[in-house]
ZAMARGU-4260 file (C-alpha; in steps of 0.2 Angstrom, whole numbers, plus 5000, padded with zeros to 4 digits):
<rodrens>
0) 5267/5096/5284 | 5275/5087/5299 | 5292/5078/5298 | 5299/5065/5310 | 5317/5062/5314
5) 5326/5045/5314 | 5324/5042/5332 | 5305/5044/5331 | 5304/5033/5316 | 5314/5019/5326
10) 5302/5021/5340 | 5287/5019/5329 | 5295/5003/5321 | 5298/4996/5339 | 5280/4999/5344
15) 5272/4992/5328 | 5284/4978/5322 | 5270/4968/5314 | 5269/4982/5301 | 5287/4986/5298
20) 5295/4969/5300 | 5283/4957/5291 | 5288/4940/5287 | 5293/4934/5270 | 5277/4925/5267
25) 5266/4940/5272 | 5276/4951/5260 | 5275/4940/5245 | 5259/4930/5249 | 5249/4938/5234
30) 5263/4935/5222 | 5265/4917/5229 | 5247/4914/5227 | 5247/4920/5209 | 5262/4908/5205
35) 5254/4894/5213 | 5237/4896/5204 | 5247/4897/5187 | 5257/4881/5191 | 5241/4872/5196
40) 5233/4877/5180 | 5247/4870/5170 | 5246/4854/5181 | 5228/4852/5178 | 5230/4854/5159
45) 5243/4840/5159 | 5233/4829/5171 | 5217/4830/5162 | 5225/4829/5145 | 5215/4844/5139
50) 5224/4847/5122 | 5221/4829/5118 | 5203/4830/5123 | 5200/4846/5113 | 5209/4839/5097
55) 5199/4822/5098 | 5182/4830/5103 | 5168/4827/5090 | 5164/4845/5088 | 5154/4842/5073
60) 5141/4834/5084 | 5138/4851/5093 | 5130/4859/5078 | 5120/4843/5074 | 5113/4842/5092
65) 5109/4860/5093 | 5100/4860/5076 | 5090/4845/5082 | 5084/4855/5097 | 5076/4868/5086
70) 5071/4858/5071 | 5065/4841/5064 | 5069/4831/5048 | 5058/4822/5036 | 5065/4807/5027
75) 5059/4800/5011 | 5065/4786/4999 | 5062/4784/4981 | 5065/4768/4972 | 5070/4769/4954
80) 5064/4752/4949 | 5047/4748/4942 | 5035/4757/4931 | 5033/4773/4942 | 5043/4781/4955
85) 5034/4783/4971 | 5040/4790/4988 | 5041/4779/5003 | 5041/4787/5021 | 5046/4779/5037
90) 5032/4771/5048 | 5032/4785/5061 | 5035/4800/5049 | 5031/4817/5056 | 5020/4819/5040
95) 5007/4806/5047 | 5000/4790/5039 | 4996/4798/5022 | 5009/4810/5018 | 5008/4821/5002
100) 5020/4835/5004 | 5020/4849/4992 | 5039/4849/4990 | 5038/4832/4981 | 5033/4835/4963
105) 5029/4821/4951 | 5035/4828/4934 | 5030/4811/4925 | 5029/4793/4929 | 5048/4791/4928
110) 5054/4809/4934 | 5052/4818/4950 | 5058/4834/4958 | 5061/4836/4977 | 5064/4853/4983
115) 5075/4854/4999 | 5074/4872/5000 | 5064/4879/4986 | 5070/4877/4968 | 5088/4884/4972
120) 5091/4868/4982 | 5083/4853/4974 | 5086/4836/4966 | 5077/4830/4950 | 5079/4812/4946
125) 5074/4798/4934 | 5080/4780/4934 | 5095/4785/4923 | 5100/4802/4930 | 5099/4813/4945
130) 5102/4832/4944 | 5108/4841/4960 | 5106/4859/4962 | 5113/4869/4977 | 5124/4884/4981
135) 5122/4891/4963 | 5129/4875/4955 | 5122/4860/4946 | 5129/4843/4947 | 5123/4828/4936
140) 5125/4810/4942 | 5124/4796/4930 | 5114/4780/4936 | 5115/4768/4922 | 5132/4760/4925
145) 5127/4750/4941 | 5134/4763/4952 | 5132/4782/4953 | 5145/4792/4944 | 5148/4811/4943
150) 5156/4819/4927 | 5166/4835/4927 | 5171/4845/4942 | 5165/4839/4959 | 5160/4854/4971
155) 5164/4854/4989 | 5146/4851/4994 | 5146/4834/4985 | 5154/4819/4991 | 5157/4804/4980
160) 5159/4786/4988 | 5159/4769/4980 | 5140/4765/4983 | 5132/4783/4983 | 5134/4801/4980
165) 5130/4813/4995 | 5125/4831/4992 | 5125/4842/5008 | 5112/4855/5006 | 5117/4864/5022
170) 5104/4866/5036 | 5090/4862/5024 | 5095/4844/5023 | 5104/4831/5013 | 5102/4820/4997
175) 5109/4803/4995 | 5109/4796/4977 | 5112/4777/4975 | 5111/4767/4959 | 5093/4761/4962
180) 5086/4774/4974 | 5087/4792/4980 | 5086/4796/4999 | 5080/4813/5005 | 5082/4821/5022
185) 5073/4838/5023 | 5074/4849/5038 | 5061/4860/5045 | 5062/4873/5059 | 5051/4870/5074
190) 5044/4855/5083 | 5034/4843/5073 | 5016/4838/5079 | 5019/4847/5096 | 5000/4849/5098
195) 4992/4834/5090 | 5000/4818/5084 | 4995/4809/5067 | 4983/4798/5076 | 4972/4813/5082
200) 4957/4818/5071 | 4963/4836/5074 | 4980/4832/5066 | 4985/4842/5051 | 4971/4855/5053
205) 4974/4874/5055 | 4971/4883/5071 | 4955/4890/5064 | 4949/4873/5059 | 4953/4866/5076
210) 4944/4880/5085 | 4929/4878/5074 | 4928/4859/5077 | 4930/4862/5096 | 4916/4875/5097
215) 4903/4872/5084 | 4908/4857/5074 | 4899/4840/5074 | 4904/4828/5088 | 4918/4817/5083
220) 4918/4804/5096 | 4901/4799/5104 | 4899/4802/5122 | 4913/4815/5123 | 4914/4833/5118
225) 4926/4839/5105 | 4934/4850/5118 | 4937/4835/5130 | 4944/4825/5115 | 4956/4839/5110
230) 4962/4840/5128 | 4965/4821/5129 | 4973/4821/5112 | 4985/4834/5117 | 4990/4827/5134
235) 4992/4809/5127 | 5001/4815/5112 | 5011/4799/5107 | 5026/4809/5101 | 5028/4822/5115
240) 5018/4814/5129 | 5014/4830/5137 | 5003/4823/5151 | 5017/4811/5157 | 5030/4824/5156
245) 5020/4836/5166 | 5016/4822/5179 | 5035/4818/5180 | 5039/4837/5182 | 5027/4838/5197
250) 5035/4822/5204 | 5051/4831/5204 | 5044/4846/5213 | 5036/4836/5226 | 5051/4825/5228
255) 5062/4841/5231 | 5049/4848/5243 | 5046/4833/5253 | 5065/4829/5255 | 5069/4847/5260
260) 5055/4848/5273 | 5059/4832/5281 | 5077/4836/5282 | 5073/4853/5290 | 5061/4845/5303
265) 5074/4832/5308 | 5089/4844/5307 | 5081/4858/5317 | 5081/4849/5335 | 5098/4840/5331
270) 5106/4857/5327 | 5103/4863/5346 | 5112/4847/5351 | 5127/4851/5339 | 5129/4869/5344
275) 5143/4872/5357 | 5134/4887/5365 | 5118/4878/5367 | 5124/4860/5372 | 5138/4860/5385
280) 5143/4842/5382 | 5157/4842/5370 | 5155/4823/5366 | 5136/4826/5361 | 5139/4841/5350
285) 5154/4834/5342 | 5145/4818/5339 | 5131/4826/5330 | 5142/4837/5320 | 5151/4822/5313
290) 5134/4814/5310 | 5130/4829/5299 | 5147/4828/5290 | 5144/4810/5286 | 5127/4813/5279
295) 5134/4828/5268 | 5150/4818/5263 | 5139/4805/5253 | 5133/4814/5238 | 5114/4815/5234
300) 5117/4804/5219 | 5125/4790/5229 | 5111/4790/5241 | 5099/4789/5227 | 5108/4774/5220
305) 5107/4766/5237 | 5088/4769/5239 | 5084/4764/5222 | 5091/4747/5226 | 5081/4747/5242
310) 5064/4753/5237 | 5065/4751/5218 | 5064/4765/5205 | 5052/4779/5209 | 5050/4796/5219
315) 5052/4788/5236 | 5070/4784/5233 | 5073/4802/5227 | 5064/4809/5242 | 5074/4798/5254
320) 5090/4804/5245 | 5086/4822/5247 | 5080/4820/5265 | 5097/4812/5271 | 5107/4825/5261
325) 5097/4840/5268 | 5098/4833/5286 | 5117/4835/5285 | 5117/4851/5276 | 5104/4860/5285
330) 5110/4853/5302 | 5127/4860/5299 | 5119/4877/5293 | 5107/4878/5308 | 5120/4873/5321
335) 5133/4886/5314 | 5119/4899/5315 | 5115/4895/5333 | 5134/4896/5337 | 5135/4914/5330
340) 5120/4922/5339 | 5122/4936/5351 | 5121/4929/5369 | 5114/4945/5377 | 5096/4942/5373
345) 5098/4924/5380 | 5106/4931/5396 | 5092/4943/5398 | 5079/4930/5397 | 5089/4919/5409
350) 5090/4933/5421 | 5071/4933/5423 | 5072/4915/5429 | 5064/4907/5414 | 5067/4888/5411
355) 5078/4881/5397 | 5065/4880/5384 | 5059/4897/5386 | 5076/4904/5385 | 5078/4896/5368
360) 5061/4901/5363 | 5063/4920/5367 | 5082/4922/5368 | 5088/4912/5353 | 5074/4908/5341
365) 5070/4926/5336 | 5089/4928/5330 | 5090/4912/5320 | 5073/4908/5313 | 5074/4921/5298
370) 5091/4914/5293 | 5085/4896/5295 | 5070/4899/5284 | 5080/4908/5271 | 5093/4894/5270
375) 5079/4881/5269 | 5070/4890/5255 | 5087/4891/5246 | 5090/4873/5248 | 5073/4869/5242
380) 5076/4879/5226 | 5092/4870/5224 | 5085/4853/5227 | 5073/4855/5212 | 5088/4855/5201
385) 5096/4841/5211 | 5080/4830/5210 | 5082/4831/5191 | 5099/4824/5191 | 5095/4810/5203
390) 5080/4805/5193 | 5091/4800/5179 | 5098/4785/5190 | 5080/4779/5193 | 5074/4790/5207
395) 5059/4795/5197 | 5053/4812/5191 | 5057/4821/5175 | 5076/4817/5176 | 5072/4799/5171
400) 5061/4805/5157 | 5075/4816/5151 | 5088/4803/5152 | 5077/4791/5142 | 5075/4804/5128
405) 5094/4808/5128 | 5099/4789/5127 | 5090/4787/5110 | 5102/4800/5103 | 5087/4805/5091
410) 5074/4814/5102 | 5084/4830/5105 | 5069/4841/5102 | 5060/4831/5116 | 5076/4835/5127
415) 5074/4853/5123 | 5056/4853/5128 | 5060/4845/5145 | 5075/4856/5148 | 5064/4872/5144
420) 5051/4866/5156 | 5064/4863/5170 | 5071/4880/5167 | 5054/4888/5168 | 5050/4879/5185
425) 5067/4883/5192 | 5065/4901/5187 | 5047/4902/5195 | 5053/4894/5211 | 5069/4905/5212
430) 5058/4920/5211 | 5046/4914/5224 | 5061/4909/5235 | 5070/4926/5233 | 5053/4935/5237
435) 5051/4925/5253 | 5069/4927/5258 | 5068/4946/5255 | 5053/4948/5266 | 5060/4937/5280
440) 5076/4947/5281 | 5068/4964/5278 | 5077/4968/5262 | 5068/4975/5246 | 5067/4963/5232
445) 5077/4966/5217
</rodrens>
């Protein structure tokens, strides 16, 4: 072990003052950064009123929306007036035009039982009384006094109001009892009528029956095979609109591809003018850099609003918005890539007496082309997601379709369907883009 004396230590400190005599900021920079971030977090909580937003948020809607993503409900209404009690279903019921569900049981002309989830969660009613069964309890509702009344203890799953009594059956559904009617909402897992809608001759048939009709069954519609009819009924499903959704999804992909390619084609030559080491004129390269900054500073969504006004709603507006945004983004990326090249290959080509074009071709391009293509592929993949967003403002594609489904606040299963399609497409193109980028830069794909 070697020791140094005081004079040697002073000599080392004099030679390396930046190590032993650091400024206050350098010594305490990490601590100051942590404190600054903490104070900023407190400010953000106050500025955005986060506690108030959390306390006033409609968190109960989260469960409702999520349940509607994976399930659907069937509604039925039973009038308690007249000689017999008969169910009435909405015009566009998932059960079709002639519903006869097995969970609605006619006990007699004046008494019916509706099973919400088997006999353990059900309601039996007549024109004078309704019996609610759920959670291991039974509640009787009298209907003879002009308004429903509940006698005895009222459990937590039953709510009594002036005009009706509501029984919460959990995820399975809900029963609403009024003086002259009973309303049922029964929930099922899955997506109703996803393959065929009630207007299709294949509606309500099992998979085996459909396959039998398609392969060996009698011709349903003259002049068209049953297979073609089944395909047409699936694509033109009135409730799910598969054909239209898939066309809009293809529009989104094409919109992203066209906008990205046009942006790459235009920004490529402009990047050479913006690169300081390629173009000697400071005025020229600074002008193009500021041009790229302008195109990037206006968000793609804002460009989409401009072009929707100019060209009307449709994919053209979306492609134009992506084109301008990508011209700015790729132009900046390309120019920075050019400015960071190794000058030795270019100097070697210049030493041979090659002209300016050949110098760029053989001294610059081999260094930057893999990076440029890699970044362009990444932007294309990202623009598929971006094209969905700008579609919601009228730029076409599946984004507009998704917004229309969300705006009704009812078709959340359709929203789930389109979101899953978008995720699938993004996953596929992300895999393709990663594979191509890995091959370009010579790295194994993970």
